[in-house]
C-alpha positions in Angstrom: -5.3 -15.5 61.1 -3.6 -12.2 61.6 0.1 -11.4 61.2 0.8 -7.9 62.5 3.8 -5.8 63.3 3.8 -3.0 65.7 6.6 -0.4 66.0 8.0 0.1 69.5 7.3 3.2 71.5 9.4 6.3 71.0 9.6 9.0 73.6 6.5 11.3 73.5 5.3 10.0 70.1 1.8 9.0 69.1 1.8 5.9 66.9 -0.8 4.6 64.5 -0.9 0.8 64.6 -2.3 -0.8 61.5 -2.9 -4.5 61.2 -4.9 -6.7 58.9 -8.3 -6.0 60.5 -7.9 -2.3 59.6 -8.3 -1.2 63.2 -6.4 2.0 64.0 -5.3 2.5 67.5 -3.7 5.6 68.9 -1.6 4.7 71.9 0.1 7.6 73.8 3.1 6.0 75.5 5.5 7.9 77.8 8.5 5.6 78.0 12.1 6.6 77.4 14.3 4.0 75.7 16.9 3.7 73.1 16.3 2.7 69.5 17.7 -0.7 70.3 14.9 -1.4 72.7 12.8 -2.9 70.0 12.9 -3.9 66.4 11.5 -0.7 64.9 11.9 3.0 65.6 10.1 5.9 64.0 12.3 8.3 62.1 11.1 11.5 60.3 11.6 9.9 56.9 9.9 6.7 57.8 10.0 3.6 60.1 13.2 1.7 60.8 13.3 -2.0 61.6 16.4 -3.6 63.1 16.7 -7.4 62.5 19.1 -10.0 63.8 20.6 -11.9 60.8 23.5 -14.0 62.3 24.3 -15.8 59.1 25.1 -12.4 57.4 28.8 -12.6 58.3 30.6 -11.4 55.1 30.5 -8.5 52.7 29.1 -10.9 50.0 26.3 -12.0 52.3 25.5 -8.3 53.1 25.4 -7.5 49.4 22.9 -10.3 48.7 20.7 -9.2 51.6 20.8 -5.6 50.6 19.9 -6.3 47.0 17.0 -8.4 48.0 15.6 -5.9 50.5 16.0 -3.0 48.1 13.5 -4.7 45.7 10.7 -3.4 48.1 9.6 -0.1 46.6 8.9 1.4 50.0 12.4 0.8 51.3 14.4 4.0 51.8 17.7 2.8 53.1 19.4 -0.5 54.0 22.3 -0.7 56.5 23.7 -4.3 56.9 26.3 -4.6 59.8 28.4 -7.7 59.1 30.3 -7.4 62.4 27.2 -7.6 64.5 24.9 -9.6 62.2 22.2 -6.9 62.3 20.3 -5.2 59.5 18.6 -1.8 59.8 16.1 -0.9 57.2 14.2 2.4 56.9 10.9 2.1 55.0 7.6 3.8 54.3 5.1 2.0 56.6 2.3 2.8 54.1 4.0 0.6 51.5 5.7 -2.1 53.5 5.9 -3.8 56.9 8.6 -5.4 59.1 7.3 -8.8 57.9 7.9 -7.7 54.3 11.5 -6.8 55.1 12.1 -10.1 56.9 10.6 -12.0 54.0 13.0 -10.3 51.6 16.0 -11.2 53.9 14.8 -14.8 53.9 14.4 -14.7 50.1 18.1 -14.0 49.9 18.8 -17.2 51.8 19.3 -15.9 55.4 17.3 -16.6 58.5 15.9 -13.7 60.5 16.0 -14.8 64.2 14.2 -11.8 65.7 14.5 -8.1 66.4 17.5 -7.3 68.7 16.7 -8.0 72.3 13.5 -9.9 71.4 12.2 -13.4 71.8 9.4 -15.3 70.2 7.0 -17.6 72.0 4.0 -19.7 71.0 0.9 -19.7 73.3 -1.6 -22.6 72.9 -5.1 -21.2 73.1 -7.4 -24.1 72.1 -10.7 -22.1 72.5 -9.5 -19.5 70.0 -11.1 -21.2 67.1 -12.7 -18.4 65.0 -11.8 -15.0 63.7 -14.0 -13.3 66.3 -12.0 -15.1 69.1 -8.7 -14.1 67.4 -9.9 -10.4 67.3 -10.4 -10.4 71.1 -6.9 -11.8 71.7 -5.5 -9.3 69.3 -7.1 -6.4 71.1 -5.7 -7.7 74.4 -2.2 -7.9 72.9 -2.5 -4.4 71.5 -2.6 -3.0 75.0 0.7 -4.6 76.1 3.8 -2.4 76.1 6.7 -4.4 74.6 4.9 -6.6 72.2 6.5 -6.2 68.8 4.6 -8.6 66.5 1.9 -11.2 66.9 0.2 -13.8 64.8 -3.2 -15.3 65.8 -3.9 -18.7 64.2 -7.5 -19.9 64.8 -6.9 -22.9 62.6 -4.2 -24.2 65.0 -5.2 -22.6 68.2 -1.8 -20.9 68.5 -0.7 -17.3 69.2 2.8 -16.5 68.2 4.2 -13.4 70.0 7.5 -11.6 69.5 8.2 -9.3 72.5 11.0 -7.4 74.2 11.9 -9.4 77.3 13.2 -6.3 79.1 9.7 -4.8 79.0 7.2 -7.6 79.2 7.2 -11.3 80.3 5.5 -14.4 79.0 3.3 -14.5 82.2 2.0 -11.0 81.5 1.1 -12.0 77.9 -0.6 -15.1 79.2 -2.6 -13.0 81.7 -3.7 -10.6 78.9 -4.9 -13.4 76.7 -6.8 -15.0 79.6 -8.3 -11.6 80.5 -9.7 -11.6 77.0 -11.6 -14.8 78.0 -9.3 -17.5 76.6 -7.4 -20.1 78.6 -3.7 -20.5 77.8 -2.8 -24.2 78.3 0.8 -24.2 77.2 3.6 -21.7 76.5 6.7 -22.7 74.7 9.6 -21.1 72.9 11.7 -24.3 72.8 12.5 -26.1 69.6 11.4 -29.4 71.1 7.8 -28.5 71.4 7.4 -25.6 69.1 5.3 -27.5 66.5 2.0 -29.1 66.8 -1.6 -27.9 67.2 -3.8 -27.3 70.2 -5.1 -30.6 71.5 -8.2 -30.6 73.7 -11.0 -33.1 74.6 -13.6 -34.0 72.1 -15.9 -31.0 71.4 -18.9 -33.2 72.0 -17.8 -34.1 75.5 -16.8 -30.5 76.5 -18.4 -28.5 79.3 -19.9 -26.2 76.6 -21.5 -29.3 74.9 -23.0 -30.5 78.2 -24.5 -27.1 79.0 -25.9 -27.0 75.4 -27.6 -30.4 75.8 -29.1 -29.4 79.2 -30.2 -26.1 77.7 -31.7 -27.9 74.7 -33.6 -30.2 77.1 -35.2 -27.3 78.9 -36.0 -25.6 75.6 -37.6 -28.8 74.3 -39.7 -29.1 77.5 -40.8 -25.4 77.0 -41.9 -26.2 73.5 -43.8 -29.2 74.8 -45.7 -27.0 77.2 -46.1 -24.1 74.7 -47.6 -26.1 71.8 -48.8 -29.5 73.0 -49.9 -29.4 76.6 -51.6 -26.0 76.3 -54.0 -27.5 73.7 -54.9 -30.3 76.0 -56.2 -27.7 78.5 -56.8 -29.9 81.6 -57.5 -28.2 84.9 -54.0 -28.4 86.3 -52.5 -27.3 83.0 -54.8 -24.5 82.0 -53.4 -22.3 79.2 -52.0 -19.5 81.4 -50.3 -22.1 83.5 -48.7 -24.0 80.6 -47.6 -20.7 79.0 -46.0 -19.5 82.2 -44.3 -22.9 82.8 -43.1 -22.7 79.2 -41.6 -19.2 79.7 -39.9 -20.4 82.9 -38.4 -23.4 81.1 -37.3 -21.1 78.2 -35.6 -18.7 80.7 -33.9 -21.7 82.4 -32.6 -22.8 78.9 -31.3 -19.2 78.4 -29.6 -19.2 81.8 -27.9 -22.6 81.2 -27.1 -22.3 77.5 -26.4 -18.6 77.5 -23.7 -18.6 80.2 -20.8 -19.0 77.7 -22.4 -16.5 75.3 -22.8 -13.9 78.0 -19.3 -14.4 79.3 -17.8 -14.1 75.9 -20.0 -11.1 75.1 -18.8 -9.4 78.3 -15.1 -9.9 77.2 -16.0 -8.5 73.8 -17.6 -5.5 75.3 -14.7 -4.9 77.6 -12.3 -5.1 74.7 -14.5 -3.0 72.5 -14.8 -5.8 70.0 -18.1 -5.9 68.0 -18.2 -9.6 67.3 -20.7 -12.5 67.2 -20.6 -13.1 71.0 -21.5 -9.5 71.7 -24.1 -9.4 69.0 -25.7 -12.7 70.2 -25.7 -11.4 73.8 -27.5 -8.3 72.6 -29.9 -10.4 70.6 -30.8 -12.7 73.4 -31.0 -9.9 76.0 -33.1 -7.9 73.5 -35.6 -10.7 73.0 -36.1 -11.0 76.8 -36.3 -7.2 77.1 -39.0 -7.0 74.4 -40.9 -9.6 76.3 -40.8 -7.7 79.5 -41.5 -4.2 77.9 -44.1 -5.1 75.3 -45.6 -8.2 77.0 -44.9 -10.0 73.8 -43.6 -13.5 74.7 -40.2 -13.8 73.0 -38.8 -16.1 75.6 -39.0 -19.0 73.2 -37.0 -16.9 70.6 -34.4 -16.1 73.3 -34.1 -19.8 74.3 -33.9 -20.8 70.6 -31.1 -18.3 70.0 -29.1 -19.6 73.1 -29.5 -23.2 72.2 -29.0 -23.0 68.4 -26.0 -20.6 68.7 -24.4 -22.9 71.2 -24.9 -25.8 68.8 -23.5 -23.6 66.0 -20.5 -22.8 68.1 -19.9 -26.5 68.7 -20.3 -27.3 65.0 -17.8 -24.5 64.2 -15.4 -25.9 66.8 -15.8 -29.4 65.3 -15.1 -28.0 61.8 -12.0 -26.3 63.0 -10.9 -29.4 64.8 -11.1 -31.2 61.5 -8.7 -28.6 60.0 -6.4 -28.9 63.0 -6.4 -32.6 62.8 -4.9 -32.5 59.4 -1.9 -30.8 60.9 -1.9 -33.1 63.9 -1.6 -36.1 61.5 1.7 -34.7 60.4 2.9 -34.6 64.0 1.7 -38.1 64.7 4.0 -39.5 62.0 6.9 -39.5 64.4 6.9 -42.0 67.3 7.0 -40.8 70.9 9.7 -43.3 71.9 12.9 -44.7 70.5 15.0 -47.8 71.3 18.6 -46.6 72.0 21.8 -48.6 72.5 23.3 -47.5 75.8 25.9 -49.3 77.9 25.7 -52.4 75.7 21.9 -52.6 76.2 18.9 -51.6 74.3 16.6 -49.2 76.2 13.4 -47.5 75.3 13.3 -43.8 76.0 11.2 -40.8 75.0 12.4 -39.2 71.8 13.0 -35.9 73.6 15.8 -37.7 75.6 17.6 -38.9 72.5 20.7 -36.9 71.7 22.8 -36.3 68.6 25.4 -39.1 68.3 23.1 -41.7 70.0 22.5 -45.0 68.1 18.8 -46.0 67.7 17.7 -49.4 66.8 14.8 -49.8 64.3 13.2 -53.2 63.8 11.1 -54.2 60.8 7.7 -52.5 60.6 8.7 -49.7 63.1 8.8 -46.0 62.4 12.2 -44.4 62.4 12.1 -42.1 65.4 15.0 -39.6 64.5 16.9 -38.2 61.6 20.2 -40.0 61.2 22.7 -42.0 59.2 22.5 -45.8 58.9 25.5 -47.3 60.6 24.5 -51.0 60.4 22.0 -53.1 58.5 20.1 -52.8 55.2 16.4 -52.3 54.6 13.8 -50.7 52.3 12.4 -47.6 53.9 9.0 -46.1 53.1 9.7 -42.4 52.8 6.3 -41.4 51.6 5.5 -39.4 54.9 8.4 -37.1 54.1 9.0 -37.1 50.4 5.8 -38.5 49.0 7.7 -41.3 47.2 5.3 -44.3 46.6 8.1 -46.9 46.3 10.3 -47.8 49.3 13.9 -46.7 49.0 16.7 -49.1 49.7 18.9 -48.0 52.6 22.3 -49.3 53.6 25.3 -48.1 55.7 26.1 -44.4 55.1 22.6 -43.5 53.8 20.4 -40.8 55.4 17.0 -41.6 57.0 14.3 -39.3 58.3 12.1 -39.4 61.4 8.5 -40.5 60.6 9.5 -42.8 57.8 8.8 -46.6 58.1 11.4 -49.4 58.1 9.7 -52.0 55.9 11.7 -55.2 56.3 15.3 -55.2 57.6 17.1 -54.3 60.9 18.7 -50.9 61.0 21.0 -49.1 63.4 20.9 -45.3 63.0 23.3 -42.7 64.4 21.2 -39.7 65.3 22.1 -36.4 63.5 19.5 -34.1 64.9 17.3 -33.9 68.0 13.6 -34.5 68.0 12.6 -30.8 67.8 15.0 -30.1 65.0 14.5 -33.0 62.6 13.1 -32.7 59.1 9.6 -33.7 60.1 9.5 -31.1 63.0 10.7 -28.4 60.6 8.1 -29.3 58.1 5.3 -29.2 60.7 6.5 -25.9 62.0 6.8 -24.4 58.6 3.3 -25.6 57.6 2.0 -24.0 60.8 3.9 -20.8 60.3 2.8 -20.7 56.6 -0.5 -19.3 57.8 1.2 -16.0 58.5 1.7 -15.6 54.8 -1.7 -14.6 53.6 -3.3 -14.8 50.2 -4.5 -11.6 48.6 -8.0 -12.9 48.9 -7.6 -13.5 52.6 -6.4 -10.0 53.1 -9.3 -8.7 51.1 -11.8 -10.7 53.2 -10.3 -9.4 56.4 -10.5 -5.8 55.2 -14.0 -6.3 54.0 -15.0 -7.9 57.4 -14.1 -4.6 59.1 -16.8 -2.9 57.1 -19.3 -5.7 56.9 -20.3 -6.0 60.6 -20.9 -2.2 61.2 -22.9 -2.0 57.9 -25.2 -4.9 58.9 -25.6 -3.6 62.4 -26.6 -0.2 61.0 -29.0 -2.0 58.6 -30.5 -3.8 61.6 -31.1 -0.5 63.4 -32.6 0.9 60.2 -34.9 -2.1 59.7 -36.0 -2.0 63.3 -37.0 1.6 63.1 -38.4 1.8 59.6 -40.4 -1.4 59.1 -43.3 -0.4 61.4 -43.8 2.8 59.3 -43.0 1.4 55.8 -44.4 -2.1 56.1 -46.9 -1.8 58.9 -45.1 -4.3 61.0 -45.7 -4.3 64.8 -42.8 -2.9 66.9 -42.2 -6.1 68.7 -41.9 -7.9 65.3 -39.6 -5.2 63.9 -37.3 -5.7 66.9 -37.2 -9.4 66.1 -36.2 -8.5 62.6 -33.4 -6.3 64.0 -32.2 -9.1 66.3 -32.2 -11.5 63.4 -30.0 -9.2 61.4 -27.6 -8.9 64.4 -27.2 -12.6 64.2 -26.3 -12.3 60.5 -23.8 -9.4 61.2 -21.1 -11.9 62.2 -18.6 -12.3 59.3 -17.1 -15.5 60.8 -18.1 -17.9 58.0 -16.5 -16.0 55.1 -13.5 -14.8 57.2 -12.7 -18.4 58.1 -13.4 -19.6 54.5 -9.9 -18.7 53.2 -7.6 -19.8 56.1 -9.3 -23.3 56.3 -8.8 -23.7 52.6 -5.2 -22.7 52.8 -4.6 -25.0 55.8 -6.3 -27.9 54.0 -4.2 -27.3 50.8 -0.9 -26.8 52.6 -1.3 -29.8 54.9 -2.4 -32.0 51.9 0.7 -30.9 50.0 2.9 -31.7 53.0 1.5 -35.2 53.2 2.4 -35.7 49.5 6.0 -34.5 49.8 5.5 -30.8 48.9 6.2 -28.1 51.4 4.4 -24.8 50.7 5.7 -22.0 52.8 2.6 -19.7 52.8 -0.9 -19.2 51.5 0.3 -16.5 49.1 2.6 -19.0 47.3 -0.2 -21.5 47.1 -2.4 -18.8 45.5 0.4 -17.6 43.2 1.4 -21.1 42.0 -2.2 -21.7 40.8 -2.1 -18.5 38.7 1.3 -18.6 36.9 1.2 -19.2 33.2 4.9 -19.8 32.8 7.3 -22.2 34.4 11.1 -22.0 34.2 13.0 -25.2 34.9 16.7 -25.6 35.6 18.3 -28.5 33.6 21.0 -30.0 35.7 19.6 -31.8 38.8 16.0 -30.9 37.9 15.1 -32.2 34.5 18.1 -34.4 34.7 19.4 -36.5 37.6 22.5 -34.3 38.0 24.8 -37.4 37.9 26.7 -38.6 34.8 26.2 -42.1 33.6 27.5 -44.2 30.7 24.9 -44.4 28.0 26.7 -45.9 25.0 29.8 -48.1 24.4 31.0 -48.6 20.8 33.6 -51.3 20.5 36.2 -50.9 17.8 38.9 -53.0 16.1 37.9 -56.4 17.3 37.3 -55.5 21.0 34.1 -56.3 22.9 32.2 -53.8 25.1 33.5 -55.4 28.2 37.1 -55.0 26.9 36.5 -51.3 26.3 35.0 -50.8 29.8 37.8 -52.8 31.4 40.4 -50.7 29.8 38.5 -47.4 30.6 38.1 -48.5 34.2 41.8 -49.0 34.6 42.6 -45.7 33.1 39.9 -43.8 35.1 40.3 -45.6 38.4 42.7 -42.9 39.7 40.8 -40.0 38.1 38.6 -37.8 40.3 36.7 -36.4 37.3 32.9 -37.0 37.2 33.2 -38.7 33.8 35.8 -41.1 35.1 33.7 -41.9 38.2 30.7 -42.7 35.9 32.8 -45.1 33.8 34.2 -46.8 36.9 30.6 -47.1 38.3 29.3 -48.8 35.1 32.2 -51.2 35.0 31.6 -52.1 38.7 27.9 -52.6 38.0 28.8 -55.1 35.2 31.3 -56.8 37.5 34.2 -56.1 35.1 37.5 -56.5 36.8 40.4 -54.1 37.1 43.6 -54.1 35.1 47.0 -53.5 36.7 47.9 -49.8 36.4 51.1 -47.9 36.5 52.6 -44.6 35.4 49.2 -42.8 35.7 49.2 -39.2 34.3 46.3 -36.7 34.0 46.7 -34.5 31.0 44.6 -31.4 31.9 41.7 -30.6 29.6 42.4 -33.6 27.4 42.4 -36.9 29.1 44.5 -39.5 31.0 47.5 -41.8 30.2 48.6 -44.9 32.0 50.3 -48.3 31.6 47.8 -51.1 31.8 49.4 -54.5 32.2 52.6 -53.0 30.8 51.1 -51.4 27.7 50.4 -47.7 27.4 46.8 -46.7 27.1 44.9 -43.4 26.6 41.4 -42.1 27.4 40.2 -38.6 26.5 38.5 -36.3 24.1 38.5 -36.9 20.3 40.8 -34.0 19.8 43.3 -35.6 22.1 43.4 -38.7 20.0 43.8 -36.6 16.8 46.9 -35.1 18.4 48.2 -38.6 19.0 48.0 -39.2 15.2 44.9 -41.3 15.0 42.8 -41.2 11.8 39.3 -40.9 13.3 37.7 -40.9 9.9 38.5 -44.6 9.3 38.1 -47.0 12.1 36.7 -50.5 12.3 33.8 -51.6 14.5 33.2 -55.1 15.7 30.3 -56.9 13.9 27.7 -55.8 16.5 29.2 -52.5 17.5 27.7 -49.2 16.5 25.7 -48.3 13.4 27.4 -48.4 10.0 26.5 -45.3 8.0 26.4 -44.9 4.2 29.3 -42.5 4.5 31.4 -45.1 6.3 30.7 -47.9 3.9 32.8 -46.4 1.2 35.9 -46.1 3.3 37.2 -49.6 2.5 36.0 -52.9 1.3 34.7 -54.0 4.7 31.3 -52.6 5.7 32.1 -52.4 9.4 34.0 -49.2 9.1 33.1 -45.9 10.9 34.0 -42.3 10.3 33.9 -41.2 13.9 34.3 -37.5 13.1 31.5 -37.5 10.5 28.9 -39.7 12.0 29.3 -41.4 15.4 30.7 -38.6 17.5 28.4 -35.9 16.1 25.4 -38.2 16.5 26.2 -38.8 20.2 26.9 -35.2 20.9 23.6 -34.2 19.2 21.9 -36.2 21.9 23.6 -34.2 24.6 26.3 -36.7 25.4 30.0 -36.3 26.1 32.3 -38.6 24.0 35.4 -40.3 25.4 37.8 -42.4 23.3 39.9 -45.3 24.6 42.9 -46.9 23.0 46.6 -47.8 23.0 49.4 -45.9 21.2 48.5 -47.8 18.0 44.9 -49.0 18.1 41.6 -47.2 18.9 39.8 -49.7 21.1 36.4 -48.0 21.6 34.1 -45.0 22.1 32.3 -44.4 25.4 29.5 -41.8 25.7 28.3 -40.4 29.1 25.5 -38.0 29.9 23.5 -36.6 32.7 20.4 -38.8 32.4 17.0 -37.3 32.0 14.6 -38.1 34.8 12.2 -40.8 33.6 9.2 -38.8 34.7 10.4 -35.5 33.2 8.6 -35.8 29.8 5.3 -36.9 31.3 5.5 -34.1 34.0 6.0 -31.4 31.3 3.1 -32.8 29.2 0.8 -32.9 32.3 1.7 -29.3 33.1 0.6 -28.3 29.6 -2.6 -30.3 30.0 -3.3 -28.4 33.2 -3.0 -25.0 31.5 0.6 -23.9 31.9 1.2 -21.9 28.7 5.0 -22.1 28.5 7.7 -24.3 30.0 11.2 -22.9 29.6 14.4 -24.7 30.4 17.3 -22.5 31.7 20.8 -23.9 31.8 24.5 -22.9 31.8 25.3 -25.9 29.6 26.2 -25.7 25.9 23.5 -25.2 23.3 23.9 -28.6 21.7 23.3 -30.5 24.9 20.5 -28.1 25.9 18.7 -28.6 22.6 18.9 -32.4 22.9 17.5 -32.4 26.4 14.8 -29.8 25.5 13.6 -31.9 22.5 13.6 -35.1 24.6 11.6 -33.6 27.5 9.2 -31.5 25.4 9.7 -28.0 26.8 8.5 -25.1 24.8 11.8 -23.2 24.8 15.3 -23.5 26.1 18.0 -20.9 26.9 21.5 -22.2 27.1 24.9 -21.0 28.2 23.4 -18.7 30.8 25.3 -17.2 33.7 23.5 -16.8 37.0 22.6 -13.1 36.4 21.4 -14.1 32.9 19.0 -16.6 34.5 17.7 -13.9 36.7 17.1 -11.7 33.6 15.3 -14.5 31.9 13.0 -14.9 34.9 12.2 -11.1 34.8 11.5 -11.3 31.1 9.1 -14.2 31.6 7.4 -12.5 34.5 6.8 -9.4 32.3 5.5 -11.4 29.4 3.2 -13.8 31.4 2.4 -11.8 34.5 4.0 -14.4 36.8 6.5 -17.2 36.6 7.5 -20.1 38.8 11.1 -21.3 38.9 12.2 -24.8 39.7 15.8 -25.4 40.7 18.0 -27.2 43.2 17.4 -24.5 45.9 21.1 -23.7 46.3 22.9 -22.9 43.1 19.8 -21.2 41.6 19.0 -19.1 44.7 19.0 -15.7 42.8 16.6 -17.0 40.1 14.4 -18.6 42.7 14.3 -15.4 44.7 13.4 -13.4 41.6 10.5 -15.6 40.4 6.9 -15.2 41.6 7.3 -18.6 43.2 10.6 -20.3 43.8 10.5 -24.1 44.0 13.4 -26.2 45.2 13.8 -29.8 44.2 15.0 -32.6 46.6 14.8 -30.5 49.7 14.4 -33.3 52.3 18.0 -33.4 53.1 18.9 -29.8 52.4 18.3 -27.2 55.1 19.1 -24.4 52.8 16.4 -25.4 50.3 13.9 -25.8 53.1 14.6 -22.3 54.4 15.0 -20.3 51.2 12.5 -21.7 48.8 8.8 -20.6 48.6 7.9 -24.2 47.9 10.0 -27.3 48.4 9.6 -30.6 46.7 10.9 -33.0 49.3 11.9 -35.7 46.8 13.5 -35.6 43.3 10.2 -36.5 41.7 9.1 -34.1 39.0 5.6 -35.6 39.0 5.0 -33.4 42.1 5.1 -30.3 39.9 1.8 -31.0 38.0 0.3 -32.1 41.4 1.4 -28.8 42.9 -0.1 -26.8 40.1 -3.4 -28.7 40.2 -3.6 -28.4 43.9 -2.9 -24.6 43.8 -5.4 -24.1 41.0 -8.1 -26.0 42.8 -7.3 -24.2 46.1 -7.9 -20.9 44.4 -11.2 -22.2 43.1 -12.3 -23.4 46.5 -11.3 -20.1 48.1 -13.3 -18.1 45.6 -16.3 -20.5 46.1 -16.1 -20.2 49.8 -15.9 -16.4 49.9 -18.7 -15.7 47.4 -21.1 -18.4 48.5 -20.9 -17.5 52.2 -21.1 -13.8 51.5 -23.9 -14.3 49.0 -25.9 -16.5 51.4 -25.6 -14.0 54.2 -26.6 -11.1 51.8 -29.7 -13.0 50.6 -30.7 -13.8 54.2 -30.2 -10.2 55.3 -32.3 -8.9 52.4 -35.1 -11.3 53.2 -35.3 -10.5 56.9 -37.5 -7.3 56.6 -40.1 -9.3 54.7 -40.4 -11.9 57.5 -39.0 -14.7 55.4 -36.1 -15.6 57.7 -36.9 -16.8 61.2 -34.3 -16.1 63.8 -33.4 -19.8 64.1 -32.7 -20.0 60.4 -30.3 -17.1 60.7 -28.3 -19.1 63.3 -28.4 -22.5 61.6 -28.0 -21.3 58.0 -26.2 -18.0 58.2 -23.7 -19.0 60.9 -23.4 -22.8 61.6 -24.4 -23.9 58.1 -22.0 -21.6 56.3 -19.1 -22.5 58.6 -19.7 -26.2 58.0 -20.1 -25.6 54.3 -16.9 -23.7 53.7 -14.9 -26.1 55.9 -16.3 -29.2 54.1 -15.6 -27.6 50.8 -12.0 -26.8 51.9 -11.4 -30.4 53.0 -12.0 -31.5 49.4 -8.4 -30.4 48.7 -7.1 -33.3 50.7 -8.4 -35.7 48.1 -6.1 -34.4 45.4 -3.1 -36.7 44.9 -0.1 -36.9 42.6 -0.2 -39.0 39.5 1.9 -42.1 40.1 4.3 -43.0 37.3 
């Protein structure tokens, strides 16, 4: 896949256009227009790109965008315009591209819609299923005035083009693609149908397949006459006759099976693209020409090439369809129809006709068709398709549900909150599809290498053809066959496609398990980091306070303490008060009559409960009230009596709260609240942000997989941070950090370990996430911001997805390396063996082309078998 940016034409300037295939084009345009005609304009000092960033609507926003973009070394100036929502950046084109600038803007948390005056459309081109095909389409797009950027995606059969509507139309782009030899079956810029992959008929029932089978039949008959019937030598089938009939049958096989090859070769030649179609056309034509010129019958070789290459193309298409199907499975998660309540009746309509505010009915066993909020009913919903959670989640009125999830048992009515093209599943599919534009370093290397590989092998073919008759005493006709065989091996398709199919397999596998990876480079980087920084609140912990301990004092029971605390905190809006009320409600502890409520800022609360004044607050608050916290009495089963406490009086159920109980609880990272009247201390309640149950095992698993250092970053106090760190098992913790200090910690870890991943909530930790090599957001299913800004998003709040992500990324890197070097090594060995007559031309097609393509695709598909460890 290629992602390429092209600066617009400036009056009387020659522009060098560089894209990932290292093709340099000099286009001399003579069009007068303003700088605003396109997203980029050449300046003496560099290239300027102007982007539309509508969410950048305040000075603070502009500052964040500017700081993020300035991290690119090649950037010379950044000019954010808040009033217009546009950003103009001047940069050195040798060190950065428009895509790099846009990526930095998005890293800052802002969406880049397009260059000013531009639109982006997706063109469905199902027959574009290999790098060679993509190259022809790219060459065609290079000739169109007004195209700003394009991405060709062979793995999805899509071409994404950003263009200036005032200078070119979608119809003109469609015609250019079709002039390159590829049919465009759909064009869309609408959100409703932006996702998905190219769907076509089965490759084995296609017209190309039918022609291949017929061609193969004629070739088989030719072989029958050539080798079997000629030996029988009857009068009617004398040897000259059988050989002639065989040659005719071979030529018919070439005419039938070679139609598509010759057609594609013609388009390649017209577009000056030295690809496999042109090379095969030359090889087949060369075999026939040698037969005519030298009288050496190579018609069988020509037919063999036509048939086997057609079979190889079908196998390659089949392999690519397997990769595409993994994406299509994501799209198929959402039903096509929904049952909607309209006019007092339930009607079934296509999901595209359902609007925000409509109420859809979901019966047991049905898939939920739209994102929305439950307005009636209760059920358990299987959210695995979106979040990867293995256990169904209980849903009731007010809860959020997602399209593509499954209603397990109950009846639900859901008020729609987003339309079909804008729901969580659609955004996931589109992001997975678009992730191919973000290439790994290895993919970029392979594409650069491919630009040299083909010319080198073609030159080697010419050299072998000319030299072997003199050096090895080979007949000229045989040396030409050697040259034609090398032309077959000159196609780099197998190792060029080896990386993108691995990336697609890895990213789609992750999406099915609740992990959204925004690009191949992040998949690659995640597998290579040796350090992982983890935010505490909301990541290692649940981010919600809960009551953990109740110590009853002076003859009260735990329920008495909670009943008193519930009454005091029922009017409080503090999270601690909410946690106490929630625990009392869970235990079905009733309320007490409350009056004269007063909140004492920073200390606690006071109120009359059933006519008696009560207090709840920090230990210091109760010391101010005159309580002796060093000598209180616990009930028989309340708390732990320490040696220090036993000496306070003759009873051995005394506690020194200041010496033992409170410090012990605080050392565990808990916040302590005391409850009592004006005269008697009734109890101690401890609350804490609970550690996620899978946190410890996730950290241990990361260590097992090879992560050298896991560091917890938090703004919380050191005592709480230490307690959490020791419980979870991280290697290091850094407490009481401000946001900019978290960023500095990330930089330090990056310098020390050569790469660091950061896990946070995707909102509050945006600066640190943007600074890390890989930013990972937790619980992103219901958070648009996290989906947009993070490099990788964990759709659920399940930390077990972290070791899964690391293992998948590590294995993906291994698969990519295997695919590149095995395919390249196999082609090199075959090429070196050709001059010695060890590689027949059919082997070059079946092994060097089809075999390698099938091999790398099958190896890449192994990534889909990696799954998270279930707790």
